N, C-alpha and C positions, 0 to 999 in steps of 0.2 A: 504494500500500500504506500502511496506517495507521501513523503514527509510533508508535502504542502498541505495535506489535509490536517495533519497534526498542528500545523501552524495556524489553522483556522480558529483554534480555541480562543485566542486573544481577541478575536472579532465577535465572539458570541456573548451577548449580554443576557444575563438571567432574567432581567425584567425590562419592560418597555421604558422605564424611567431612565435607564442608562443607554438607550439605543438611539441610533440615528435613523433607523428604518425598521419596518416589520417585514418579515419574510414568510410567505406562504410556502413552507419548506416542501411539502408533498408536491405542490405544483412545480416548483423549481427542479426538484430531483427527478421528476418524471418527464421533463421537457426534453425529448430526444432530438431536438434540433441542434443541441449544443453538446460539445465534448464527446465522450464515448457514446456509441450508438446503442448501447444496452438500454433496456427499458428504464432502468434507474441508475443514477450515478450521483454520489456525494460531491464529485468534482465540479458539478454544475453550481453548487453553492459557492465553491471557491471562485469560479468565474464571475458570479453575480457580485460577490464581495469586492472583487477587484474592480468591477465596473462601478460599484458604488463609491469606492475610494477615489476613482478617477472623477466621478460626477461631483463629489463633495470636496475634492482637493484635500482629502484627509486620509492618509495612508493607514491610520489606525481606526478607521470607521468601525462602528459596532452595530450589530443587528440583533433583534430579538426574533428568534425563529419559532414558529409553531408548526407541529407536525401531526397528521392523522395517525392514530394508533396503528393502522395497517402498514405504515411506511417501512418499518423495520422488519417486516415479514417478507416472505418470498425472496430469500437470499440469492436464489438462482438468477434473479433478474438483475443483479448488480454485477458490474464488471469484476469486482473483487469481493469475495465473500466476507472479507474482514470489514467491509464498510457497514453492514448492518450491526456488527458488534461495536464498531466505533460510535455509530449513532445511538445505540443503547447506552454506551458509556456517557455520552453527552447528556442524554435524558436523565440518567442516574445522578449526574453531577448538577442537574438543574440548569444546564447551559442551553438546552432545547426543551420547550414545553410540549409535552405529548398529551393529546386529548382524543376522544373518540372521533370527532370531526372538527377540524381546525377553523372552518369558515366563520362560524358565529363568534367565537372568542376573538378571532383575528379582527373582525369588523368592529366588535365592541371596543377593542383597544384602539383601533384606528379612529373611531368616533370620539373617544375620550381624549386621546393624546394629540390627534392631528398629524401623527407620523405618516410618512409615505409608506405605501404597501407595494411590495414587489410580488406580482402575481399575474398570470395570464388568464385568470378566471373572470368571467363577467359578473358573477354573483347575482344573477337574475332572481334567484329564489329568495334573496334577502332584501330586495328593493322596497318591499312594503314595510319591513321593520326598520330599514336604514334608507329612508328616502333621499338622504344626502348623496347616495351613490349616483342617482339619476343626474345625468348631465355633467358629472364631475370631470374636470380636465386637468386637475393638478395633483391629486393625492395618490393616484395609482400609477405605478411604473411598470411598463411592459418590457419584455426581453426580445431581442432580435440578434441574429448572428452578426458579429463584427469581424474585422480583419484578423488574420492569423488565428482563427478558431476562438476568438474572444467573444464576449457578450457585450452588447450595447444596451443601455437602459434609456427609455424614452417615456415622456409623460403621455399617459393613455387618455383618450377621450372615451369615457364610459358610455356615452350616448344615453338616450332615453328609450327604455323598453316599454312596449305596450302592455296593458293589463293581461292580454292573452299570452304574450311571451313570458311574463312573470309567473302567471298561473301555471303554465305548462312546465316551467323549470321547477317550481315548488313541487309539482306532481312527480317529476323525475326524481327529485331528492327524496321524496317520501318512499318511492319504489326502491331506491338505492338502500334506504334504511331497512327495508324489509328483505333485502338480499335478492331482489327481483331483477337486477341488472347484472349481466354476466360478462366476464372477459375484459380485456383491455379496451375494447370498443364499446363497452357498456350496452351490449345488445339486450333487449328485454326478453324475459322468459314468457312469451305470449301464451304458450301452452298452459301455463299456470295461471296467469292473470285473467284469462277469459273464462275461467271456471269458478264456480262457487265451491266452498269447502265446509265441512262439518266436523266439529270436534267430537271425538268418541266419549269424552268425559261427561257423565250425566250432569245436567244442569248448566252446562257451559253454553252461553248464547252469543259469544263473540262472533261466531261464524254461522249463525242461524239464517239461512237464506230467506226465511219467512219475514225477516226484518227489512228486506229490500235494501235500500241505499245505505242502511246502517251496518251492513255486513263488512267486516274488516278484510283487508288483504292478508294472505298468509305470510308467515315469516319463513324464509328458506334456511335450512340448516343441513349442510352437506348434500345439497341437491334434493332435499325432501321438504315439502310444506308442513310446518308444525304449528301448533297452537301457541300463541304468544304468551298465554297465561300458564298452560299446563305442560308445554314443551313436548307434547305427544303428537305423532303424525296425524294429519288431518285426512278425512275421507272425502273423495270427490263427490260433490253434491249436484253435479250438472252444470249446464252453461249459466254464466252470470248474466242477469238481465241488465239492459241499459237503463240509465237514468239521466235526467237533465236538471240543471240548477238555475233558478231564476233569482236575480238580485233586486231587492227593493231599495231604491235610492231616494233619500230625502235631502234636499239642498246639496246635491252632488256628493253625498256620503252614503255608503251602504249601511242600512239599518236592519236589514233582515235578509236571510237567504232561505229559499224554498226549494226543496229537492223532491222531484216527482219521479216515480218509476215509469218506465215505458208502458204505453197502453193505458194511461190514466188521464182523466179530465177533472179539473177543479175550477171553481169560481173564486176570484180574488176581489176583495172589496172591503168597505168599512165594516159590514156585518153580513157576510154572505151565507150564514147558516152553519150548522154543525159540521157539515162535510166540506166547507169551503176554507179558504185561506184568509183569515181575518187580519186586518191591519190596525185594529183599534189599540193594540198594545205597543205598536212600533212607530207610529207617526205622531208628531206633535199635534196638539188639538187644533191649532190654527190651520193645519193642512188636512187633518183627518176629516173635519166637518165638511170639506168640499169634495171628498171622494164619495162616489156612489156606494150604496149598500152592496150592490152587485155590479162591479165595474167592468171586469174583463173575464173571459173564459180562457183558461189555459189548458192546452192539450199536448201530451207527449205521445207520439206514435210509436209503433213497434221498433222503428229504426232509431229512435232517440231524437227525432226532429221536434222542436218546440214551436207551437203555433198559438197565436192569440186572436180572440174575437171580441169586439167591443160589445158591451151590454148596457153601457151607461147612456142615459138620455142627453148627457152633456158632451158625449163623445170622447175619443182618445186619439192621440196623434202618433204616427210612426215616422221615424227618421232612419232609413237604411244607412249602413256605414258607407261613407263617401258621398252621400247625397247632400244637396244644399238646401232642399226645402222639405218641410214636413208634409205628410199626407194624412188624410183621415183613415183611422183604423177601421176596417170594414166590420159591420155587424152581421154580415152574411158569411162569406168564405173566410175561414181563419187565415191570418197572414203568418208566414214563416218568420221566426225571430232568430237571426244568426248572431254569433258572437260580434260584439261592438255595434249592433243595431240598438236603437233606443225607442221605447214606447213611453209617451208622456200621458199620465192619467189626468193630472192637473199641473199647472206651473209649480215646480218645486218637488213633484213626486214622479219619478220615472222608474221604468223597469228595463233591465238589460239581462241578457243571458250570460251566465258565468262562463269564463273561458276554460274552466276546469273540465277535462274530459275524464269521464269515469271509466272503470276497467274494461267493459265490453267495447267501448269506443276506442280506448287506448290500444287494446290488442289489435283491432282492425287497422288503426292508423299505423301502428308499428309494422304490421305485416306488409302494408303497402310500401312503407319506407324501406323495409328490408330488401325488397326487390330492386332497389336502386343502388345498393352497395355491393362490392365484390363478395362473392360467396364466402371466401376465407374469413372476412371480417364480420360476417353475419352469423357465424356459428355460435350457438349457445346450447349446451347440452343440459338436459334435465334427466334425473334418474328417479322420478317419482312414480312412473308407470308401474 
């Protein structure tokens, strides 16, 4: 192992207080555009530190590095099998902070300290919790190849992600936490996701398909779906039904989410009746009193398409995404509501479809996407059959 890695110790700050920058270590170590072409290499941290020293004109620059717990595993992916042991030593000495997933604590520190963050991650799934990421052009440093196999750092424009992009990234992170993304290319285990599951333990309702949208995704352990509570293998309970989610917005803020199973119809309004979706507990009085008792009818078909029909004598307006003018929502043929379309019940109260795609829809989308990638990168084995 190179002595240059041992020399990195003086650049590792145990806390953010003593650091000049924060390092997303898992992201850096796995970036195979630099240094050794192995999937993981600690030498990439050395290259980043050298680039920071050049950028700050401080040859003794110090960094606070955070690593996912999984980083020091899979030693066969490192150029030198001594590197995972060195990383474990750094963690043991408190020179590197190891956590189950580094993204959230990394961003918390960045928010509090204002330190620059070296990472190639877009952090889409954290933009609701950390809205300061949106449009940020100064605090995130990207990496790109420099001359003579060096690394150059540059200020990243994090851009502004749409609600749909953020929601889908949150969804991907949730699936990752359940072990439902496999391999280096994070291909989804569609054969597992598109099924419902049942726990054999008596009284366990976590995976009860009769609860519709409340059914949880399974947790994968060594290729087998298991109960998150009892850690016992789950039983296949048939295809998972599709669902759709409607967001109720008051003064441009989401105040309520309604999730409907495929093949269902419900009426939404101020007081729609026992089987309806009542808004009397979610809207301010000044808005609620202007909403009709039965304002719109909401239908989700077998394919998961969400459609709305106006029932109110006062009418409702529809603004399809990208359109410039509102149109009257029909009281006859239900109108399709796509992600980013908006229905206005009254000024100040709007409905939109959530961008979150639920499991049956996710599996179909992934299968379509898988046909666009090379076969070798789309392989994801499951051993649950």
